[in-house]
TIFIBA-600784 format. One record per residue (C-alpha): residue number from 1; x, z, y; residue in three letters. Coordinates in steps of 0.2 Angstrom, whole numbers, m for minus. Example, Ala and Ser with C-alpha at 12.3 -4.5 7.8 and 13.67 -1.06 7.14 Angstrom:
residues 2
r i->1, xx->62, zz->39, yy->m22, aa->ala
r i->2, xx->68, zz->36, yy->m5, aa->ser
This chain:
residues 276
r i->1, xx->m319, zz->m416, yy->m312, aa->met
r i->2, xx->m300, zz->m408, yy->m315, aa->arg
r i->3, xx->m297, zz->m423, yy->m302, aa->ile
r i->4, xx->m310, zz->m414, yy->m289, aa->phe
r i->5, xx->m307, zz->m395, yy->m292, aa->phe
r i->6, xx->m289, zz->m400, yy->m290, aa->thr
r i->7, xx->m291, zz->m410, yy->m272, aa->gln
r i->8, xx->m302, zz->m394, yy->m266, aa->val
r i->9, xx->m291, zz->m379, yy->m272, aa->phe
r i->10, xx->m271, zz->m386, yy->m273, aa->arg
r i->11, xx->m271, zz->m399, yy->m261, aa->his
r i->12, xx->m285, zz->m392, yy->m247, aa->asn
r i->13, xx->m293, zz->m412, yy->m245, aa->phe
r i->14, xx->m305, zz->m418, yy->m255, aa->phe
r i->15, xx->m312, zz->m437, yy->m254, aa->his
r i->16, xx->m330, zz->m432, yy->m251, aa->ala
r i->17, xx->m339, zz->m447, yy->m256, aa->asp
r i->18, xx->m333, zz->m450, yy->m273, aa->met
r i->19, xx->m350, zz->m461, yy->m279, aa->his
r i->20, xx->m345, zz->m472, yy->m294, aa->pro
r i->21, xx->m342, zz->m488, yy->m281, aa->gly
r i->22, xx->m326, zz->m478, yy->m275, aa->asn
r i->23, xx->m320, zz->m472, yy->m292, aa->ile
r i->24, xx->m309, zz->m484, yy->m300, aa->phe
r i->25, xx->m298, zz->m485, yy->m315, aa->val
r i->26, xx->m282, zz->m493, yy->m315, aa->ile
r i->27, xx->m278, zz->m499, yy->m334, aa->val
r i->28, xx->m261, zz->m509, yy->m332, aa->glu
r i->29, xx->m255, zz->m497, yy->m346, aa->asp
r i->30, xx->m272, zz->m495, yy->m357, aa->pro
r i->31, xx->m262, zz->m479, yy->m367, aa->leu
r i->32, xx->m261, zz->m471, yy->m347, aa->lys
r i->33, xx->m275, zz->m476, yy->m337, aa->pro
r i->34, xx->m274, zz->m467, yy->m319, aa->arg
r i->35, xx->m288, zz->m462, yy->m307, aa->tyr
r i->36, xx->m289, zz->m473, yy->m291, aa->ala
r i->37, xx->m301, zz->m468, yy->m276, aa->ala
r i->38, xx->m305, zz->m481, yy->m263, aa->val
r i->39, xx->m315, zz->m478, yy->m245, aa->asp
r i->40, xx->m309, zz->m463, yy->m239, aa->phe
r i->41, xx->m323, zz->m464, yy->m223, aa->gly
r i->42, xx->m328, zz->m445, yy->m226, aa->ile
r i->43, xx->m314, zz->m434, yy->m231, aa->val
r i->44, xx->m318, zz->m414, yy->m232, aa->gly
r i->45, xx->m306, zz->m398, yy->m229, aa->thr
r i->46, xx->m308, zz->m381, yy->m230, aa->leu
r i->47, xx->m300, zz->m366, yy->m218, aa->asp
r i->48, xx->m289, zz->m354, yy->m231, aa->pro
r i->49, xx->m301, zz->m341, yy->m230, aa->arg
r i->50, xx->m315, zz->m350, yy->m236, aa->asp
r i->51, xx->m305, zz->m359, yy->m249, aa->gln
r i->52, xx->m303, zz->m341, yy->m256, aa->his
r i->53, xx->m320, zz->m334, yy->m256, aa->tyr
r i->54, xx->m327, zz->m350, yy->m261, aa->leu
r i->55, xx->m314, zz->m349, yy->m277, aa->ala
r i->56, xx->m319, zz->m331, yy->m279, aa->glu
r i->57, xx->m336, zz->m334, yy->m278, aa->asn
r i->58, xx->m336, zz->m349, yy->m292, aa->phe
r i->59, xx->m326, zz->m336, yy->m304, aa->leu
r i->60, xx->m339, zz->m323, yy->m301, aa->ala
r i->61, xx->m355, zz->m335, yy->m304, aa->val
r i->62, xx->m345, zz->m339, yy->m320, aa->phe
r i->63, xx->m344, zz->m321, yy->m326, aa->asp
r i->64, xx->m361, zz->m318, yy->m319, aa->arg
r i->65, xx->m354, zz->m305, yy->m308, aa->asp
r i->66, xx->m369, zz->m306, yy->m295, aa->tyr
r i->67, xx->m363, zz->m291, yy->m287, aa->arg
r i->68, xx->m347, zz->m298, yy->m282, aa->arg
r i->69, xx->m355, zz->m315, yy->m277, aa->val
r i->70, xx->m364, zz->m304, yy->m264, aa->ala
r i->71, xx->m350, zz->m293, yy->m259, aa->leu
r i->72, xx->m340, zz->m310, yy->m256, aa->leu
r i->73, xx->m354, zz->m316, yy->m244, aa->his
r i->74, xx->m351, zz->m301, yy->m234, aa->val
r i->75, xx->m331, zz->m300, yy->m234, aa->glu
r i->76, xx->m331, zz->m318, yy->m229, aa->ser
r i->77, xx->m341, zz->m316, yy->m216, aa->gly
r i->78, xx->m353, zz->m329, yy->m221, aa->trp
r i->79, xx->m368, zz->m318, yy->m220, aa->val
r i->80, xx->m371, zz->m304, yy->m207, aa->pro
r i->81, xx->m362, zz->m287, yy->m210, aa->pro
r i->82, xx->m376, zz->m276, yy->m211, aa->asn
r i->83, xx->m382, zz->m286, yy->m226, aa->thr
r i->84, xx->m391, zz->m276, yy->m241, aa->arg
r i->85, xx->m378, zz->m279, yy->m254, aa->val
r i->86, xx->m393, zz->m275, yy->m266, aa->asp
r i->87, xx->m404, zz->m286, yy->m262, aa->glu
r i->88, xx->m392, zz->m302, yy->m261, aa->met
r i->89, xx->m386, zz->m296, yy->m279, aa->glu
r i->90, xx->m405, zz->m297, yy->m284, aa->ser
r i->91, xx->m407, zz->m314, yy->m278, aa->ala
r i->92, xx->m392, zz->m322, yy->m286, aa->val
r i->93, xx->m396, zz->m313, yy->m300, aa->arg
r i->94, xx->m414, zz->m321, yy->m300, aa->thr
r i->95, xx->m406, zz->m338, yy->m297, aa->val
r i->96, xx->m393, zz->m338, yy->m309, aa->cys
r i->97, xx->m400, zz->m329, yy->m324, aa->glu
r i->98, xx->m411, zz->m342, yy->m330, aa->pro
r i->99, xx->m399, zz->m357, yy->m326, aa->ile
r i->100, xx->m387, zz->m346, yy->m340, aa->phe
r i->101, xx->m400, zz->m348, yy->m353, aa->asn
r i->102, xx->m399, zz->m366, yy->m355, aa->arg
r i->103, xx->m385, zz->m376, yy->m365, aa->pro
r i->104, xx->m368, zz->m378, yy->m354, aa->leu
r i->105, xx->m371, zz->m397, yy->m354, aa->gln
r i->106, xx->m386, zz->m396, yy->m346, aa->asp
r i->107, xx->m381, zz->m385, yy->m333, aa->ile
r i->108, xx->m378, zz->m391, yy->m316, aa->ser
r i->109, xx->m364, zz->m384, yy->m305, aa->phe
r i->110, xx->m369, zz->m393, yy->m289, aa->gly
r i->111, xx->m387, zz->m389, yy->m292, aa->his
r i->112, xx->m382, zz->m370, yy->m292, aa->leu
r i->113, xx->m372, zz->m369, yy->m278, aa->leu
r i->114, xx->m386, zz->m377, yy->m268, aa->leu
r i->115, xx->m397, zz->m364, yy->m275, aa->arg
r i->116, xx->m386, zz->m350, yy->m270, aa->leu
r i->117, xx->m384, zz->m359, yy->m252, aa->phe
r i->118, xx->m404, zz->m360, yy->m250, aa->glu
r i->119, xx->m402, zz->m340, yy->m255, aa->ile
r i->120, xx->m387, zz->m337, yy->m242, aa->ser
r i->121, xx->m398, zz->m345, yy->m228, aa->arg
r i->122, xx->m412, zz->m332, yy->m234, aa->arg
r i->123, xx->m400, zz->m319, yy->m229, aa->phe
r i->124, xx->m395, zz->m329, yy->m210, aa->asn
r i->125, xx->m380, zz->m338, yy->m216, aa->met
r i->126, xx->m374, zz->m352, yy->m208, aa->arg
r i->127, xx->m369, zz->m366, yy->m218, aa->ile
r i->128, xx->m352, zz->m374, yy->m215, aa->gln
r i->129, xx->m353, zz->m393, yy->m212, aa->pro
r i->130, xx->m337, zz->m395, yy->m225, aa->gln
r i->131, xx->m346, zz->m382, yy->m238, aa->leu
r i->132, xx->m359, zz->m395, yy->m237, aa->ile
r i->133, xx->m348, zz->m407, yy->m242, aa->leu
r i->134, xx->m340, zz->m401, yy->m255, aa->leu
r i->135, xx->m358, zz->m398, yy->m262, aa->gln
r i->136, xx->m365, zz->m415, yy->m260, aa->lys
r i->137, xx->m348, zz->m423, yy->m267, aa->thr
r i->138, xx->m348, zz->m410, yy->m282, aa->leu
r i->139, xx->m366, zz->m418, yy->m287, aa->leu
r i->140, xx->m360, zz->m435, yy->m285, aa->asn
r i->141, xx->m343, zz->m428, yy->m298, aa->val
r i->142, xx->m355, zz->m420, yy->m311, aa->glu
r i->143, xx->m367, zz->m435, yy->m311, aa->gly
r i->144, xx->m354, zz->m446, yy->m315, aa->leu
r i->145, xx->m345, zz->m436, yy->m327, aa->gly
r i->146, xx->m361, zz->m433, yy->m337, aa->arg
r i->147, xx->m364, zz->m453, yy->m335, aa->glu
r i->148, xx->m347, zz->m456, yy->m344, aa->leu
r i->149, xx->m348, zz->m441, yy->m356, aa->tyr
r i->150, xx->m365, zz->m432, yy->m358, aa->pro
r i->151, xx->m357, zz->m417, yy->m365, aa->gln
r i->152, xx->m348, zz->m413, yy->m349, aa->leu
r i->153, xx->m345, zz->m396, yy->m349, aa->asp
r i->154, xx->m342, zz->m391, yy->m330, aa->val
r i->155, xx->m341, zz->m372, yy->m332, aa->trp
r i->156, xx->m325, zz->m375, yy->m345, aa->asn
r i->157, xx->m318, zz->m388, yy->m336, aa->thr
r i->158, xx->m317, zz->m380, yy->m318, aa->ala
r i->159, xx->m313, zz->m362, yy->m322, aa->ser
r i->160, xx->m295, zz->m363, yy->m329, aa->pro
r i->161, xx->m292, zz->m372, yy->m314, aa->ile
r i->162, xx->m299, zz->m359, yy->m304, aa->leu
r i->163, xx->m292, zz->m347, yy->m312, aa->arg
r i->164, xx->m274, zz->m356, yy->m313, aa->glu
r i->165, xx->m276, zz->m358, yy->m295, aa->trp
r i->166, xx->m280, zz->m339, yy->m291, aa->met
r i->167, xx->m264, zz->m332, yy->m301, aa->arg
r i->168, xx->m253, zz->m344, yy->m292, aa->glu
r i->169, xx->m260, zz->m338, yy->m275, aa->arg
r i->170, xx->m251, zz->m320, yy->m279, aa->thr
r i->171, xx->m238, zz->m326, yy->m290, aa->ser
r i->172, xx->m222, zz->m320, yy->m283, aa->val
r i->173, xx->m215, zz->m337, yy->m278, aa->arg
r i->174, xx->m231, zz->m341, yy->m268, aa->gln
r i->175, xx->m229, zz->m323, yy->m260, aa->val
r i->176, xx->m210, zz->m329, yy->m255, aa->leu
r i->177, xx->m216, zz->m345, yy->m250, aa->lys
r i->178, xx->m228, zz->m338, yy->m238, aa->ser
r i->179, xx->m214, zz->m326, yy->m232, aa->leu
r i->180, xx->m203, zz->m339, yy->m229, aa->arg
r i->181, xx->m215, zz->m349, yy->m220, aa->ala
r i->182, xx->m219, zz->m334, yy->m208, aa->gln
r i->183, xx->m201, zz->m326, yy->m206, aa->met
r i->184, xx->m200, zz->m332, yy->m187, aa->pro
r i->185, xx->m215, zz->m322, yy->m182, aa->glu
r i->186, xx->m208, zz->m307, yy->m191, aa->leu
r i->187, xx->m189, zz->m306, yy->m185, aa->ile
r i->188, xx->m198, zz->m308, yy->m168, aa->glu
r i->189, xx->m210, zz->m292, yy->m172, aa->ala
r i->190, xx->m196, zz->m284, yy->m180, aa->ala
r i->191, xx->m186, zz->m288, yy->m162, aa->arg
r i->192, xx->m199, zz->m278, yy->m150, aa->val
r i->193, xx->m205, zz->m266, yy->m162, aa->leu
r i->194, xx->m190, zz->m253, yy->m161, aa->pro
r i->195, xx->m193, zz->m253, yy->m140, aa->thr
r i->196, xx->m213, zz->m251, yy->m143, aa->leu
r i->197, xx->m210, zz->m237, yy->m153, aa->val
r i->198, xx->m196, zz->m229, yy->m142, aa->lys
r i->199, xx->m208, zz->m230, yy->m127, aa->gly
r i->200, xx->m224, zz->m223, yy->m138, aa->ala
r i->201, xx->m211, zz->m207, yy->m143, aa->val
r i->202, xx->m207, zz->m203, yy->m126, aa->gln
r i->203, xx->m225, zz->m205, yy->m120, aa->arg
r i->204, xx->m231, zz->m194, yy->m135, aa->ala
r i->205, xx->m216, zz->m182, yy->m129, aa->gln
r i->206, xx->m223, zz->m181, yy->m111, aa->gly
r i->207, xx->m240, zz->m178, yy->m117, aa->gly
r i->208, xx->m246, zz->m194, yy->m109, aa->val
r i->209, xx->m249, zz->m206, yy->m125, aa->leu
r i->210, xx->m265, zz->m214, yy->m125, aa->arg
r i->211, xx->m268, zz->m234, yy->m128, aa->leu
r i->212, xx->m270, zz->m246, yy->m114, aa->glu
r i->213, xx->m281, zz->m259, yy->m118, aa->val
r i->214, xx->m281, zz->m272, yy->m103, aa->glu
r i->215, xx->m295, zz->m285, yy->m102, aa->ser
r i->216, xx->m298, zz->m296, yy->m87, aa->pro
r i->217, xx->m317, zz->m300, yy->m96, aa->ala
r i->218, xx->m320, zz->m281, yy->m96, aa->val
r i->219, xx->m311, zz->m276, yy->m78, aa->glu
r i->220, xx->m322, zz->m291, yy->m71, aa->gln
r i->221, xx->m339, zz->m285, yy->m79, aa->leu
r i->222, xx->m334, zz->m269, yy->m72, aa->lys
r i->223, xx->m333, zz->m274, yy->m54, aa->ala
r i->224, xx->m350, zz->m284, yy->m56, aa->glu
r i->225, xx->m360, zz->m269, yy->m62, aa->val
r i->226, xx->m353, zz->m258, yy->m47, aa->gln
r i->227, xx->m357, zz->m272, yy->m35, aa->ala
r i->228, xx->m374, zz->m273, yy->m43, aa->ser
r i->229, xx->m378, zz->m253, yy->m40, aa->ala
r i->230, xx->m372, zz->m254, yy->m23, aa->arg
r i->231, xx->m382, zz->m267, yy->m18, aa->arg
r i->232, xx->m397, zz->m258, yy->m26, aa->ala
r i->233, xx->m393, zz->m243, yy->m17, aa->asp
r i->234, xx->m391, zz->m253, yy->0, aa->ala
r i->235, xx->m408, zz->m261, yy->m4, aa->val
r i->236, xx->m416, zz->m243, yy->m8, aa->thr
r i->237, xx->m409, zz->m239, yy->9, aa->val
r i->238, xx->m416, zz->m252, yy->19, aa->gly
r i->239, xx->m433, zz->m253, yy->11, aa->ala
r i->240, xx->m436, zz->m235, yy->15, aa->ala
r i->241, xx->m430, zz->m238, yy->35, aa->ile
r i->242, xx->m443, zz->m254, yy->33, aa->leu
r i->243, xx->m457, zz->m242, yy->25, aa->leu
r i->244, xx->m453, zz->m230, yy->39, aa->gly
r i->245, xx->m457, zz->m242, yy->54, aa->gly
r i->246, xx->m471, zz->m249, yy->47, aa->leu
r i->247, xx->m479, zz->m234, yy->44, aa->met
r i->248, xx->m474, zz->m229, yy->61, aa->trp
r i->249, xx->m485, zz->m244, yy->68, aa->leu
r i->250, xx->m499, zz->m241, yy->55, aa->ala
r i->251, xx->m500, zz->m222, yy->62, aa->leu
r i->252, xx->m502, zz->m231, yy->79, aa->gly
r i->253, xx->m492, zz->m217, yy->91, aa->gly
r i->254, xx->m490, zz->m219, yy->107, aa->ala
r i->255, xx->m473, zz->m226, yy->109, aa->arg
r i->256, xx->m473, zz->m243, yy->97, aa->ala
r i->257, xx->m455, zz->m248, yy->102, aa->trp
r i->258, xx->m446, zz->m235, yy->92, aa->pro
r i->259, xx->m457, zz->m242, yy->75, aa->ala
r i->260, xx->m452, zz->m259, yy->80, aa->trp
r i->261, xx->m434, zz->m256, yy->82, aa->ala
r i->262, xx->m434, zz->m244, yy->64, aa->leu
r i->263, xx->m445, zz->m261, yy->58, aa->ser
r i->264, xx->m431, zz->m274, yy->63, aa->leu
r i->265, xx->m416, zz->m263, yy->58, aa->leu
r i->266, xx->m424, zz->m261, yy->40, aa->gly
r i->267, xx->m426, zz->m281, yy->39, aa->val
r i->268, xx->m408, zz->m282, yy->46, aa->ala
r i->269, xx->m401, zz->m269, yy->32, aa->trp
r i->270, xx->m411, zz->m278, yy->18, aa->leu
r i->271, xx->m404, zz->m295, yy->24, aa->val
r i->272, xx->m387, zz->m289, yy->22, aa->ala
r i->273, xx->m387, zz->m280, yy->6, aa->ala
r i->274, xx->m396, zz->m294, yy->m2, aa->trp
r i->275, xx->m379, zz->m306, yy->3, aa->arg
r i->276, xx->m367, zz->m294, yy->m3, aa->arg
C-alpha cells in the first residue's frame, strides 16, 4: 500500500496492473527483502491538478468532511460549476457513513472510490481513464495486501503518506523549487511588464484606456453573422419583388409584360441573394 501511494503521489507514475502475478519479493538478503514489480505494459499518470485534488479528496474522506469532498469536485472541474454542493454532500454522506461504521480492516478503499465515482456520474462527472486505472489498481493492491495480512488498515497506512505529501507541496523547499523551474518565464514577464504598465498609464491619462481583446474566431463569427443578415435582407427584397409580379399577373391587367419583368427581376434577385 505504501509503495502504491508513493508511486501515485510522490513519483506521479504508477504501475497500473499490480495483480499478484506481477509482484515479486527479492530475498537475497532475508533481513532486507525488496519489492520488485514486472510487466509494465499498463502504467498510469495523473495531471498535477488532478493529483492534488485526488489527494485532497482522499484526506477529506479520511476526515469524513463530505462537504469538502463536494466542493473539491466542483473546484477541480470534475463536475459542472452549477452543481448543487449540498445535494452532492448528502449523496457522498449516504455512501460513506455506513462504511465507516464497519471495522477498519473490513473497509475497502478501492470499493469506496468506486462508489464515489458512481455518485459523481449522477452529477455529470466525466471519469477520466487514468482515474479508472488508479481505482482498479487500488482494488488489486488492497486484495493482495489483505491476503498477506488480513488485519491491514488501509486508512492508517495511506493517510500519513498523503498528509506528508500535502505538507511537502507547501513547504519552503518546494516553493523555491517551483520558482526556480519557472524563473525564465518570470524574468521574461518582468522584462515586458514596465512597457505594458507605461502604455496603460499613458492611455489612462489620455482618457482612452480600454481593454483590447483580439480573437480571430470572434471576428470571423461577427463577419458571418453580418453576411447572414445581409443575405436575409436581400432574400426578403427579392421575395417581395417576385410576389408583386405574381400578384400583377393574377389580377390580369391589360399589360402583362411589366408583371413578367417584375417576376423575372424577383427571381434574379433571389438567385443573386442565395449566392452571396
